[in-house]
Structures are given as structure tokens and as C-alpha cells.
N, C-alpha and C positions, 0 to 999 in steps of 0.2 A: 853850106850843110854836109855836103861831100868832104870837104876838107876836115871839118870837126869830127864826121863818122871815121876817116880814114887814121885821122891822128889818136881818137881814143880806143880804134883797135889795137894800133900800135903801142899805146902807151899800157893798156890792158895785158898785150901779150909780153911785153918787157916786164910787166909787172908780177905776171904769173911766173915767168922762167926765174927771176929773181927771189921771188918769194918760196917758190917750191925750192931750190937751192937752199935757201936758209931753212927751211922747216925740215929738209932730209937732214941736214947738219945739226938741226935740235934734237934729232932721232925719230922724228916721225916718217915713218916708211910705207906704211900698210896702205892701201888701196883707199879706205875709207878715209884716213888723216888727210892724204894729199889730194883727193877730190874735195874733200872739206874746206881745204887752201882754196883751191880753184873756185868752188862755189862762192865762198866768203868774198871772193876778189870780182866775181862777175855781180855781184852786189853792190859792193863799195867802191870800186875803181869808176864804173860809168857815172855815178852819182856825183864823185868828186870833180871828175872832169866837165861833167855838165856843170856844176856849181862854178867853176871857174870861167867856164865858157860864158854863162850870164854876167858872172861878175866883170868880165873882160868886155862885154856887149854892151852893158848898161853902166858902166864905170861906178859900182854901187861902193866898192872900196877902193880907194886909191893905192894902197898899200899891198900889190898882189902878194907879195913874200910873205907879208904877217898873216893875210888871209888863207894863204898855202899852208903855213906853219900850224893856224889854229884847226884848219879843216883837216890836216893829217892827224893831229892830237885827236880830234873827235873819232877819226877812221879807226885810229889805234885801239880806242874804247870800244867802240862798236865790233871790231873783229875781235878783240879780246873776250867780249863776252859771248860773242856768237860760237868762236872755238872752245871756250869753256863749257858751254850749252852741248855743242854737237860732240865734242870729243871725250867729255866727262873727264878731263885731265885738271890737274892741280892749277888753281887760279894764277898763281905767282909764275909758273913756267909759262903759262897762255900769254899773260901780259908782257913778260919778257920776250916772246916769241913773237907777238905782234908788235912791239915796239921795236924789235931788230928788223923785222921782215920790211916794215913800213920805212924805216930810216933807210936800209939798204934800196929799195927800190926808189925811193925819191932821190937818192945821191945817184943811182944807176941813170935815173930819168934826166936828173939835171945835166949829167955829163953828157948824154946823146942826143938830147932835145933841145940844145943852147939855140 
């Protein structure tokens, strides 16, 4: 359990760093906007890691990469809706932001946590 908590904290830190950079590049620079990115990730990232851990433990779905992509797609949708709601920005821009942030953090995670 300690290993899971440590790896989850590392994954969350990496995700926040990468996604804050992407958000900044998208022009989100106010405290409210950046704090929203952090809070959205505090909600979604631990849930994603927990679901992947449960799947790994119980071997519910044998294709872990397929599951990860499916879960990431769900995370993109959830984060997109949360960002539209919290920041009152255009839906198209927030969908693009969510997709790019999550693709970027997924790639960074795959590269660092091999």
C-alpha cells in the first residue's frame, strides 16, 4: 500500500507539472485558472491510478493499455466538463485543453515510469 501511495503521489506531481505547463501555453495564467487545473487533477488522477491498481490486482481486464486509453478518454471528458463549468470558457477550447493536457501527461508518465 505504501508503494501505491508513493507512486500515486509521484504520478500526481508529474501530471500537475505537465498539465500546468500545457494550461499556461493555452493562455490560462490567472490564479483561479491554474488552481482549477490543480483541483481537477486532485479529483481525477488518484481515481485513475486507483482503478488501474485495482485492475492490476484483480486482473479484471487483461489488456492494461486498452484499459488505460479507455480510462484516459473518460478523464478527458470529465476534466473537460469540469473546466467548462469552473472557468466558464468556450467548450471547444476546454476540450482541446483537456485532450492535450492528458495526452502530454500520459506520454510523460510512460516515458518516466517505464
